[in-house]
N, CA, C and O atoms as a DFTB+ gen file, in Angstrom:
616 C
 N C O
     1  1     -67.388      -9.171     -22.548
     2  2     -66.754     -10.111     -23.459
     3  2     -67.555     -10.126     -24.764
     4  3     -68.749     -10.426     -24.771
     5  1     -66.884      -9.803     -25.851
     6  2     -67.574      -9.792     -27.146
     7  2     -67.263     -11.071     -27.921
     8  3     -66.230     -11.708     -27.714
     9  1     -68.165     -11.422     -28.800
    10  2     -67.976     -12.650     -29.571
    11  2     -66.826     -12.549     -30.561
    12  3     -66.194     -13.556     -30.878
    13  1     -66.546     -11.344     -31.054
    14  2     -65.449     -11.244     -32.018
    15  2     -64.107     -11.564     -31.376
    16  3     -63.147     -11.868     -32.084
    17  1     -64.019     -11.505     -30.059
    18  2     -62.783     -11.905     -29.391
    19  2     -62.686     -13.428     -29.252
    20  3     -61.626     -13.959     -28.920
    21  1     -63.797     -14.124     -29.507
    22  2     -63.826     -15.583     -29.368
    23  2     -63.852     -16.315     -30.706
    24  3     -63.506     -17.494     -30.784
    25  1     -64.267     -15.602     -31.763
    26  2     -64.431     -16.236     -33.074
    27  2     -63.616     -15.465     -34.104
    28  3     -63.696     -14.239     -34.177
    29  1     -62.841     -16.180     -34.889
    30  2     -62.097     -15.551     -35.982
    31  2     -62.922     -15.638     -37.263
    32  3     -63.874     -16.415     -37.338
    33  1     -62.563     -14.852     -38.257
    34  2     -63.255     -14.925     -39.552
    35  2     -63.150     -16.323     -40.150
    36  3     -64.068     -16.786     -40.826
    37  1     -62.034     -16.989     -39.900
    38  2     -61.838     -18.339     -40.429
    39  2     -62.760     -19.354     -39.773
    40  3     -62.957     -20.449     -40.301
    41  1     -63.325     -18.998     -38.629
    42  2     -64.213     -19.905     -37.895
    43  2     -65.681     -19.641     -38.217
    44  3     -66.566     -20.046     -37.464
    45  1     -65.938     -18.967     -39.329
    46  2     -67.306     -18.708     -39.784
    47  2     -67.591     -19.644     -40.953
    48  3     -66.875     -19.633     -41.954
    49  1     -68.627     -20.442     -40.824
    50  2     -69.041     -21.371     -41.880
    51  2     -70.390     -20.887     -42.395
    52  3     -71.423     -21.199     -41.804
    53  1     -70.394     -20.123     -43.500
    54  2     -71.618     -19.461     -43.936
    55  2     -72.663     -20.345     -44.607
    56  3     -73.796     -19.908     -44.806
    57  1     -72.308     -21.573     -44.957
    58  2     -73.274     -22.433     -45.650
    59  2     -72.920     -23.904     -45.412
    60  3     -72.590     -24.634     -46.346
    61  1     -72.992     -24.317     -44.162
    62  2     -72.619     -25.680     -43.784
    63  2     -73.699     -26.667     -44.181
    64  3     -74.883     -26.446     -43.925
    65  1     -73.285     -27.751     -44.805
    66  2     -74.201     -28.838     -45.142
    67  2     -74.094     -29.919     -44.081
    68  3     -73.015     -30.459     -43.836
    69  1     -75.207     -30.227     -43.461
    70  2     -75.264     -31.286     -42.459
    71  2     -76.670     -31.857     -42.468
    72  3     -77.652     -31.115     -42.495
    73  1     -76.760     -33.173     -42.446
    74  2     -78.058     -33.834     -42.498
    75  2     -78.610     -34.166     -41.118
    76  3     -79.780     -34.521     -40.979
    77  1     -77.752     -34.047     -40.089
    78  2     -78.179     -34.418     -38.741
    79  2     -77.397     -33.619     -37.703
    80  3     -76.393     -32.973     -38.006
    81  1     -77.886     -33.685     -36.485
    82  2     -77.212     -33.033     -35.369
    83  2     -75.795     -33.588     -35.216
    84  3     -74.839     -32.830     -35.056
    85  1     -75.670     -34.899     -35.266
    86  2     -74.364     -35.532     -35.095
    87  2     -73.395     -35.084     -36.191
    88  3     -72.237     -34.773     -35.912
    89  1     -73.867     -35.054     -37.424
    90  2     -73.002     -34.637     -38.525
    91  2     -72.591     -33.168     -38.366
    92  3     -71.436     -32.817     -38.609
    93  1     -73.521     -32.326     -37.965
    94  2     -73.195     -30.915     -37.746
    95  2     -72.140     -30.780     -36.643
    96  3     -71.187     -30.015     -36.791
    97  1     -72.303     -31.507     -35.557
    98  2     -71.325     -31.446     -34.467
    99  2     -69.959     -31.973     -34.907
   100  3     -68.928     -31.450     -34.483
   101  1     -69.944     -33.000     -35.750
   102  2     -68.668     -33.514     -36.268
   103  2     -67.965     -32.455     -37.114
   104  3     -66.770     -32.212     -36.945
   105  1     -68.703     -31.831     -38.016
   106  2     -68.124     -30.793     -38.877
   107  2     -67.606     -29.625     -38.032
   108  3     -66.490     -29.147     -38.237
   109  1     -68.412     -29.181     -37.100
   110  2     -68.006     -28.068     -36.248
   111  2     -66.812     -28.439     -35.369
   112  3     -65.960     -27.596     -35.086
   113  1     -66.751     -29.686     -34.943
   114  2     -65.617     -30.153     -34.134
   115  2     -64.308     -30.042     -34.891
   116  3     -63.278     -29.695     -34.313
   117  1     -64.343     -30.337     -36.191
   118  2     -63.138     -30.214     -37.029
   119  2     -62.615     -28.778     -36.992
   120  3     -61.419     -28.550     -36.813
   121  1     -63.509     -27.826     -37.159
   122  2     -63.111     -26.415     -37.178
   123  2     -62.712     -25.935     -35.787
   124  3     -61.747     -25.185     -35.643
   125  1     -63.440     -26.359     -34.774
   126  2     -63.103     -25.970     -33.404
   127  2     -61.762     -26.563     -32.987
   128  3     -61.002     -25.930     -32.255
   129  1     -61.473     -27.762     -33.445
   130  2     -60.204     -28.412     -33.113
   131  2     -59.034     -27.586     -33.637
   132  3     -58.017     -27.439     -32.960
   133  1     -59.184     -27.050     -34.842
   134  2     -58.123     -26.197     -35.394
   135  2     -57.964     -24.933     -34.553
   136  3     -56.842     -24.493     -34.301
   137  1     -59.069     -24.352     -34.122
   138  2     -59.024     -23.131     -33.318
   139  2     -58.404     -23.385     -31.938
   140  3     -57.747     -22.512     -31.372
   141  1     -58.624     -24.591     -31.410
   142  2     -58.144     -24.931     -30.063
   143  2     -56.816     -25.671     -30.065
   144  3     -56.169     -25.789     -29.025
   145  1     -56.406     -26.173     -31.229
   146  2     -55.171     -26.943     -31.305
   147  2     -55.290     -28.324     -30.684
   148  3     -54.329     -28.845     -30.119
   149  1     -56.470     -28.912     -30.790
   150  2     -56.718     -30.242     -30.215
   151  2     -57.229     -31.192     -31.286
   152  3     -57.662     -30.749     -32.349
   153  1     -57.184     -32.495     -31.019
   154  2     -57.778     -33.442     -31.968
   155  2     -59.296     -33.250     -32.058
   156  3     -59.968     -33.026     -31.051
   157  1     -59.812     -33.342     -33.264
   158  2     -61.249     -33.155     -33.490
   159  2     -62.070     -34.149     -32.676
   160  3     -63.143     -33.803     -32.182
   161  1     -61.586     -35.364     -32.531
   162  2     -62.337     -36.386     -31.785
   163  2     -62.529     -35.973     -30.321
   164  3     -63.579     -36.222     -29.730
   165  1     -61.515     -35.348     -29.754
   166  2     -61.591     -34.903     -28.363
   167  2     -62.668     -33.815     -28.204
   168  3     -63.434     -33.824     -27.240
   169  1     -62.711     -32.894     -29.154
   170  2     -63.713     -31.830     -29.143
   171  2     -65.104     -32.432     -29.321
   172  3     -66.033     -32.102     -28.584
   173  1     -65.236     -33.318     -30.307
   174  2     -66.519     -33.958     -30.594
   175  2     -67.032     -34.721     -29.373
   176  3     -68.210     -34.616     -29.030
   177  1     -66.166     -35.480     -28.719
   178  2     -66.566     -36.244     -27.533
   179  2     -67.053     -35.318     -26.411
   180  3     -68.021     -35.638     -25.721
   181  1     -66.383     -34.172     -26.229
   182  2     -66.802     -33.217     -25.195
   183  2     -68.180     -32.650     -25.525
   184  3     -69.012     -32.471     -24.635
   185  1     -68.418     -32.371     -26.802
   186  2     -69.725     -31.847     -27.209
   187  2     -70.826     -32.885     -27.012
   188  3     -71.912     -32.563     -26.529
   189  1     -70.541     -34.131     -27.387
   190  2     -71.536     -35.192     -27.201
   191  2     -71.849     -35.413     -25.732
   192  3     -73.001     -35.628     -25.354
   193  1     -70.816     -35.358     -24.912
   194  2     -71.017     -35.531     -23.467
   195  2     -71.949     -34.432     -22.936
   196  3     -72.831     -34.704     -22.122
   197  1     -71.750     -33.204     -23.393
   198  2     -72.626     -32.108     -22.961
   199  2     -74.043     -32.292     -23.491
   200  3     -75.004     -32.032     -22.767
   201  1     -74.195     -32.732     -24.732
   202  2     -75.524     -32.929     -25.324
   203  2     -76.303     -34.021     -24.595
   204  3     -77.533     -33.983     -24.574
   205  1     -75.618     -34.981     -24.004
   206  2     -76.302     -36.038     -23.245
   207  2     -77.011     -35.474     -22.015
   208  3     -77.966     -36.069     -21.516
   209  1     -76.541     -34.325     -21.529
   210  2     -77.176     -33.686     -20.379
   211  2     -78.468     -32.986     -20.771
   212  3     -79.329     -32.738     -19.928
   213  1     -78.598     -32.672     -22.047
   214  2     -79.758     -31.964     -22.579
   215  2     -79.335     -31.197     -23.808
   216  3     -78.188     -30.762     -23.917
   217  1     -80.254     -31.031     -24.726
   218  2     -79.926     -30.359     -25.969
   219  2     -79.503     -28.909     -25.733
   220  3     -80.036     -28.219     -24.864
   221  1     -78.544     -28.478     -26.520
   222  2     -78.110     -27.080     -26.483
   223  2     -78.852     -26.263     -27.539
   224  3     -78.485     -25.123     -27.823
   225  1     -79.899     -26.854     -28.119
   226  2     -80.794     -26.110     -29.005
   227  2     -81.677     -25.242     -28.128
   228  3     -82.515     -25.755     -27.387
   229  1     -81.494     -23.921     -28.205
   230  2     -82.180     -23.014     -27.272
   231  2     -83.507     -22.488     -27.793
   232  3     -84.212     -21.773     -27.081
   233  1     -83.856     -22.834     -29.029
   234  2     -85.117     -22.387     -29.608
   235  2     -84.910     -21.368     -30.707
   236  3     -83.825     -20.810     -30.868
   237  1     -85.984     -21.135     -31.469
   238  2     -85.959     -20.176     -32.576
   239  2     -84.893     -20.491     -33.625
   240  3     -84.353     -19.585     -34.259
   241  1     -84.593     -21.780     -33.806
   242  2     -83.632     -22.181     -34.829
   243  2     -82.179     -22.001     -34.439
   244  3     -81.302     -21.998     -35.303
   245  1     -81.911     -21.851     -33.149
   246  2     -80.562     -21.556     -32.665
   247  2     -80.073     -22.656     -31.726
   248  3     -80.822     -23.156     -30.887
   249  1     -78.794     -23.024     -31.885
   250  2     -78.147     -23.953     -30.958
   251  2     -76.799     -23.371     -30.550
   252  3     -76.108     -22.743     -31.351
   253  1     -76.442     -23.593     -29.296
   254  2     -75.149     -23.143     -28.783
   255  2     -74.452     -24.324     -28.099
   256  3     -74.339     -24.357     -26.874
   257  1     -73.987     -25.292     -28.898
   258  2     -73.266     -26.412     -28.294
   259  2     -71.965     -25.901     -27.668
   260  3     -71.318     -24.996     -28.195
   261  1     -71.603     -26.493     -26.550
   262  2     -70.408     -26.035     -25.855
   263  2     -69.815     -27.160     -25.028
   264  3     -70.487     -28.136     -24.695
   265  1     -68.548     -27.000     -24.709
   266  2     -67.870     -27.986     -23.890
   267  2     -66.641     -27.385     -23.247
   268  3     -66.191     -26.299     -23.612
   269  1     -66.113     -28.110     -22.289
   270  2     -64.893     -27.701     -21.598
   271  2     -63.887     -28.835     -21.693
   272  3     -64.230     -30.008     -21.548
   273  1     -62.647     -28.463     -21.937
   274  2     -61.554     -29.426     -21.988
   275  2     -60.340     -28.837     -21.283
   276  3     -60.069     -27.642     -21.401
   277  1     -59.617     -29.666     -20.558
   278  2     -58.459     -29.206     -19.800
   279  2     -57.396     -28.581     -20.698
   280  3     -56.740     -27.617     -20.303
   281  1     -57.223     -29.114     -21.885
   282  2     -56.136     -28.637     -22.756
   283  2     -56.504     -27.432     -23.626
   284  3     -55.675     -26.955     -24.401
   285  1     -57.723     -26.944     -23.505
   286  2     -58.100     -25.723     -24.223
   287  2     -57.477     -24.554     -23.464
   288  3     -57.622     -24.446     -22.246
   289  1     -56.779     -23.677     -24.195
   290  2     -56.075     -22.568     -23.538
   291  2     -56.941     -21.335     -23.339
   292  3     -56.757     -20.599     -22.369
   293  1     -57.890     -21.098     -24.253
   294  2     -58.764     -19.935     -24.142
   295  2     -60.103     -20.286     -24.781
   296  3     -60.182     -21.220     -25.580
   297  1     -61.141     -19.555     -24.440
   298  2     -62.451     -19.803     -25.027
   299  2     -62.377     -19.483     -26.520
   300  3     -61.901     -18.421     -26.921
   301  1     -62.855     -20.419     -27.325
   302  2     -62.840     -20.243     -28.782
   303  2     -64.169     -20.719     -29.341
   304  3     -64.798     -21.627     -28.797
   305  1     -64.585     -20.099     -30.425
   306  2     -65.866     -20.444     -31.008
   307  2     -65.815     -20.655     -32.504
   308  3     -64.863     -20.268     -33.183
   309  1     -66.883     -21.288     -33.002
   310  2     -67.106     -21.511     -34.429
   311  2     -68.584     -21.218     -34.669
   312  3     -69.438     -21.643     -33.891
   313  1     -68.883     -20.496     -35.740
   314  2     -70.265     -20.208     -36.085
   315  2     -70.602     -20.829     -37.421
   316  3     -69.820     -20.747     -38.368
   317  1     -71.776     -21.455     -37.499
   318  2     -72.239     -22.032     -38.765
   319  2     -73.672     -21.622     -39.045
   320  3     -74.535     -21.642     -38.167
   321  1     -73.897     -21.253     -40.286
   322  2     -75.244     -21.049     -40.818
   323  2     -75.492     -22.272     -41.684
   324  3     -74.798     -22.479     -42.681
   325  1     -76.468     -23.080     -41.316
   326  2     -76.714     -24.323     -42.039
   327  2     -77.444     -24.061     -43.347
   328  3     -78.308     -23.188     -43.437
   329  1     -77.078     -24.835     -44.350
   330  2     -77.746     -24.718     -45.649
   331  2     -79.228     -25.074     -45.516
   332  3     -80.091     -24.420     -46.100
   333  1     -79.505     -26.127     -44.734
   334  2     -80.886     -26.541     -44.466
   335  2     -81.020     -26.812     -42.971
   336  3     -80.129     -27.420     -42.377
   337  1     -82.116     -26.373     -42.350
   338  2     -82.311     -26.621     -40.922
   339  2     -82.344     -28.126     -40.614
   340  3     -82.779     -28.938     -41.430
   341  1     -81.872     -28.465     -39.416
   342  2     -81.843     -29.862     -38.965
   343  2     -82.506     -29.980     -37.598
   344  3     -82.614     -29.006     -36.853
   345  1     -82.946     -31.194     -37.289
   346  2     -83.480     -31.473     -35.958
   347  2     -82.319     -31.457     -34.973
   348  3     -81.321     -32.149     -35.174
   349  1     -82.446     -30.675     -33.919
   350  2     -81.390     -30.566     -32.904
   351  2     -81.937     -30.902     -31.522
   352  3     -81.285     -30.661     -30.506
   353  1     -83.158     -31.468     -31.500
   354  2     -83.815     -31.781     -30.234
   355  2     -83.949     -30.524     -29.375
   356  3     -83.783     -30.567     -28.156
   357  1     -84.251     -29.407     -30.032
   358  2     -84.346     -28.111     -29.352
   359  2     -85.499     -28.062     -28.367
   360  3     -86.447     -28.842     -28.458
   361  1     -85.406     -27.145     -27.437
   362  2     -86.424     -26.985     -26.411
   363  2     -87.799     -26.706     -27.007
   364  3     -88.812     -27.151     -26.466
   365  1     -87.842     -25.965     -28.129
   366  2     -89.132     -25.637     -28.742
   367  2     -89.531     -26.608     -29.858
   368  3     -90.580     -26.436     -30.479
   369  1     -88.702     -27.627     -30.115
   370  2     -89.008     -28.617     -31.140
   371  2     -88.750     -28.151     -32.564
   372  3     -88.932     -28.922     -33.506
   373  1     -88.327     -26.898     -32.738
   374  2     -88.067     -26.347     -34.068
   375  2     -86.679     -26.758     -34.570
   376  3     -85.753     -26.913     -33.772
   377  1     -86.531     -26.933     -35.881
   378  2     -85.206     -27.265     -36.428
   379  2     -84.252     -26.086     -36.286
   380  3     -84.676     -24.937     -36.158
   381  1     -82.969     -26.385     -36.312
   382  2     -81.906     -25.400     -36.100
   383  2     -81.216     -25.082     -37.420
   384  3     -80.945     -25.975     -38.221
   385  1     -80.936     -23.799     -37.637
   386  2     -80.152     -23.401     -38.808
   387  2     -78.986     -22.480     -38.449
   388  3     -78.167     -22.168     -39.314
   389  1     -78.893     -22.040     -37.200
   390  2     -77.785     -21.213     -36.734
   391  2     -77.143     -21.882     -35.520
   392  3     -77.800     -22.138     -34.511
   393  1     -75.845     -22.157     -35.641
   394  2     -75.141     -22.842     -34.548
   395  2     -73.885     -22.062     -34.178
   396  3     -73.063     -21.736     -35.034
   397  1     -73.754     -21.773     -32.899
   398  2     -72.545     -21.151     -32.386
   399  2     -71.938     -22.096     -31.361
   400  3     -72.491     -22.288     -30.278
   401  1     -70.803     -22.682     -31.703
   402  2     -70.124     -23.631     -30.829
   403  2     -69.077     -22.895     -30.012
   404  3     -68.345     -22.061     -30.544
   405  1     -69.002     -23.196     -28.722
   406  2     -67.984     -22.614     -27.854
   407  2     -67.245     -23.718     -27.116
   408  3     -67.859     -24.628     -26.558
   409  1     -65.917     -23.629     -27.120
   410  2     -65.081     -24.533     -26.334
   411  2     -64.314     -23.679     -25.338
   412  3     -63.829     -22.599     -25.674
   413  1     -64.209     -24.174     -24.106
   414  2     -63.575     -23.399     -23.046
   415  2     -62.632     -24.276     -22.228
   416  3     -62.776     -25.499     -22.205
   417  1     -61.674     -23.651     -21.564
   418  2     -60.830     -24.397     -20.624
   419  2     -61.683     -24.889     -19.452
   420  3     -62.669     -24.246     -19.093
   421  1     -61.317     -26.006     -18.865
   422  2     -62.076     -26.538     -17.727
   423  2     -62.185     -25.530     -16.599
   424  3     -63.194     -25.493     -15.895
   425  1     -61.159     -24.714     -16.419
   426  2     -61.140     -23.755     -15.316
   427  2     -61.779     -22.418     -15.683
   428  3     -61.676     -21.466     -14.909
   429  1     -62.429     -22.317     -16.828
   430  2     -62.966     -21.027     -17.288
   431  2     -64.083     -20.498     -16.397
   432  3     -64.227     -19.284     -16.251
   433  1     -64.874     -21.382     -15.800
   434  2     -65.906     -20.974     -14.857
   435  2     -66.792     -19.841     -15.329
   436  3     -67.568     -20.002     -16.270
   437  1     -66.675     -18.683     -14.670
   438  2     -67.530     -17.535     -14.943
   439  2     -67.353     -17.014     -16.370
   440  3     -68.323     -16.569     -16.984
   441  1     -66.139     -17.062     -16.902
   442  2     -65.911     -16.579     -18.267
   443  2     -66.682     -17.417     -19.280
   444  3     -67.214     -16.890     -20.257
   445  1     -66.740     -18.718     -19.042
   446  2     -67.497     -19.620     -19.924
   447  2     -68.983     -19.264     -19.875
   448  3     -69.642     -19.197     -20.912
   449  1     -69.498     -19.041     -18.694
   450  2     -70.905     -18.667     -18.541
   451  2     -71.193     -17.312     -19.167
   452  3     -72.247     -17.126     -19.775
   453  1     -70.270     -16.358     -19.028
   454  2     -70.440     -15.042     -19.646
   455  2     -70.468     -15.160     -21.169
   456  3     -71.263     -14.494     -21.833
   457  1     -69.600     -16.010     -21.720
   458  2     -69.570     -16.199     -23.176
   459  2     -70.870     -16.826     -23.666
   460  3     -71.408     -16.416     -24.695
   461  1     -71.377     -17.818     -22.936
   462  2     -72.652     -18.441     -23.305
   463  2     -73.797     -17.430     -23.232
   464  3     -74.646     -17.382     -24.122
   465  1     -73.815     -16.632     -22.179
   466  2     -74.870     -15.624     -22.011
   467  2     -74.794     -14.578     -23.114
   468  3     -75.820     -14.158     -23.649
   469  1     -73.600     -14.165     -23.449
   470  2     -73.409     -13.174     -24.514
   471  2     -73.905     -13.729     -25.848
   472  3     -74.591     -13.034     -26.598
   473  1     -73.559     -14.978     -26.140
   474  2     -73.987     -15.626     -27.383
   475  2     -75.510     -15.732     -27.433
   476  3     -76.125     -15.406     -28.448
   477  1     -76.105     -16.180     -26.354
   478  2     -77.563     -16.337     -26.315
   479  2     -78.264     -14.996     -26.469
   480  3     -79.255     -14.891     -27.191
   481  1     -77.757     -13.974     -25.798
   482  2     -78.359     -12.643     -25.879
   483  2     -78.297     -12.109     -27.313
   484  3     -79.286     -11.583     -27.825
   485  1     -77.153     -12.243     -27.948
   486  2     -76.997     -11.762     -29.319
   487  2     -77.897     -12.535     -30.280
   488  3     -78.570     -11.941     -31.122
   489  1     -77.905     -13.857     -30.150
   490  2     -78.655     -14.685     -31.091
   491  2     -80.160     -14.667     -30.841
   492  3     -80.922     -15.187     -31.656
   493  1     -80.591     -14.092     -29.751
   494  2     -82.035     -13.934     -29.513
   495  2     -82.566     -12.623     -30.067
   496  3     -83.773     -12.384     -30.043
   497  1     -81.677     -11.773     -30.567
   498  2     -82.099     -10.494     -31.148
   499  2     -82.616     -10.756     -32.563
   500  3     -81.846     -11.175     -33.427
   501  1     -83.913     -10.517     -32.817
   502  2     -84.489     -10.819     -34.133
   503  2     -83.768     -10.167     -35.309
   504  3     -83.644     -10.779     -36.370
   505  1     -83.295      -8.941     -35.138
   506  2     -82.589      -8.265     -36.241
   507  2     -81.281      -8.978     -36.569
   508  3     -80.889      -9.059     -37.733
   509  1     -80.614      -9.490     -35.549
   510  2     -79.348     -10.201     -35.747
   511  2     -79.598     -11.527     -36.475
   512  3     -78.934     -11.830     -37.466
   513  1     -80.546     -12.304     -35.983
   514  2     -80.789     -13.600     -36.625
   515  2     -81.305     -13.432     -38.047
   516  3     -80.981     -14.237     -38.920
   517  1     -82.099     -12.404     -38.289
   518  2     -82.578     -12.154     -39.655
   519  2     -81.400     -11.877     -40.581
   520  3     -81.346     -12.384     -41.701
   521  1     -80.463     -11.072     -40.105
   522  2     -79.282     -10.742     -40.909
   523  2     -78.426     -11.993     -41.155
   524  3     -77.942     -12.209     -42.266
   525  1     -78.246     -12.802     -40.124
   526  2     -77.440     -14.031     -40.257
   527  2     -78.084     -15.016     -41.232
   528  3     -77.390     -15.714     -41.970
   529  1     -79.396     -15.065     -41.228
   530  2     -80.108     -16.027     -42.084
   531  2     -80.172     -15.600     -43.553
   532  3     -80.446     -16.428     -44.422
   533  1     -79.927     -14.338     -43.833
   534  2     -80.076     -13.866     -45.211
   535  2     -78.752     -13.639     -45.925
   536  3     -78.746     -13.118     -47.040
   537  1     -77.632     -14.014     -45.318
   538  2     -76.348     -13.821     -45.985
   539  2     -75.528     -15.104     -45.994
   540  3     -75.637     -15.948     -45.103
   541  1     -74.710     -15.221     -47.021
   542  2     -73.739     -16.313     -47.107
   543  2     -72.325     -15.755     -47.090
   544  3     -71.363     -16.465     -47.383
   545  1     -72.208     -14.481     -46.745
   546  2     -70.923     -13.789     -46.733
   547  2     -70.301     -13.894     -45.334
   548  3     -70.852     -13.372     -44.365
   549  1     -69.159     -14.569     -45.236
   550  2     -68.516     -14.771     -43.939
   551  2     -68.155     -13.446     -43.273
   552  3     -68.228     -13.334     -42.049
   553  1     -67.770     -12.447     -44.054
   554  2     -67.433     -11.142     -43.491
   555  2     -68.634     -10.459     -42.865
   556  3     -68.521      -9.855     -41.798
   557  1     -69.788     -10.552     -43.522
   558  2     -71.011      -9.966     -42.980
   559  2     -71.418     -10.703     -41.704
   560  3     -71.820     -10.079     -40.721
   561  1     -71.312     -12.020     -41.724
   562  2     -71.641     -12.807     -40.534
   563  2     -70.719     -12.425     -39.382
   564  3     -71.173     -12.223     -38.255
   565  1     -69.429     -12.329     -39.670
   566  2     -68.455     -11.967     -38.628
   567  2     -68.781     -10.600     -38.016
   568  3     -68.793     -10.447     -36.795
   569  1     -69.041      -9.616     -38.870
   570  2     -69.341      -8.274     -38.348
   571  2     -70.670      -8.265     -37.589
   572  3     -70.818      -7.525     -36.616
   573  1     -71.625      -9.070     -38.016
   574  2     -72.903      -9.168     -37.308
   575  2     -72.707      -9.773     -35.919
   576  3     -73.316      -9.317     -34.951
   577  1     -71.868     -10.787     -35.819
   578  2     -71.594     -11.412     -34.520
   579  2     -70.825     -10.474     -33.591
   580  3     -70.877     -10.630     -32.371
   581  1     -70.120      -9.516     -34.154
   582  2     -69.343      -8.572     -33.350
   583  2     -70.192      -7.429     -32.809
   584  3     -69.737      -6.673     -31.951
   585  1     -71.438      -7.293     -33.310
   586  2     -72.323      -6.213     -32.864
   587  2     -72.778      -6.427     -31.429
   588  3     -72.881      -7.551     -30.939
   589  1     -73.044      -5.309     -30.782
   590  2     -73.652      -5.367     -29.458
   591  2     -75.148      -5.531     -29.629
   592  3     -75.742      -4.785     -30.407
   593  1     -75.787      -6.463     -28.946
   594  2     -77.237      -6.601     -29.084
   595  2     -77.948      -5.394     -28.506
   596  3     -77.554      -4.852     -27.473
   597  1     -78.997      -4.988     -29.187
   598  2     -79.810      -3.881     -28.683
   599  2     -80.858      -4.450     -27.737
   600  3     -81.512      -5.450     -28.032
   601  1     -80.997      -3.809     -26.627
   602  2     -81.972      -4.272     -25.627
   603  2     -83.370      -3.804     -26.029
   604  3     -83.586      -2.634     -26.343
   605  1     -84.307      -4.742     -26.010
   606  2     -85.710      -4.433     -26.271
   607  2     -86.538      -4.704     -25.028
   608  3     -87.698      -5.107     -25.109
   609  1     -85.929      -4.480     -23.892
   610  2     -86.609      -4.796     -22.631
   611  2     -87.847      -3.912     -22.469
   612  3     -87.826      -2.714     -22.754
   613  1     -88.917      -4.540     -22.006
   614  2     -90.161      -3.779     -21.803
   615  2     -90.429      -3.622     -20.330
   616  3     -91.427      -3.013     -19.946
């Protein structure tokens, strides 16, 4: 499962302004709601419910907020490069500047986990995050997210 099948070019926010985690999630919920065909409040509430279980800030300036809703028809995502890093209560305590939001159907099960794993694997590749952090071009971001991560396993 590749990320380009989950995120459209229109779902790339190359320079999102947000002063807080909550504000970033609200902004991303608006865009995810359009992608999913649901009310933004419903998406936002699902994301907040997931964040209460623990932060989706995975470290190195990256967050992958996600949620499941019964009325979501397929896994859909939104990517944002923040104008300024924000506190996301990440595992490493570092502020976040790259956010990939994923919404999935409640019954997605393994597909949802595969999408999360794919996102985490791609966003942990230093060359990918460096490229994402140095551009404000939505097309470049989209093509970067569509790349296969190179394994640096030792």
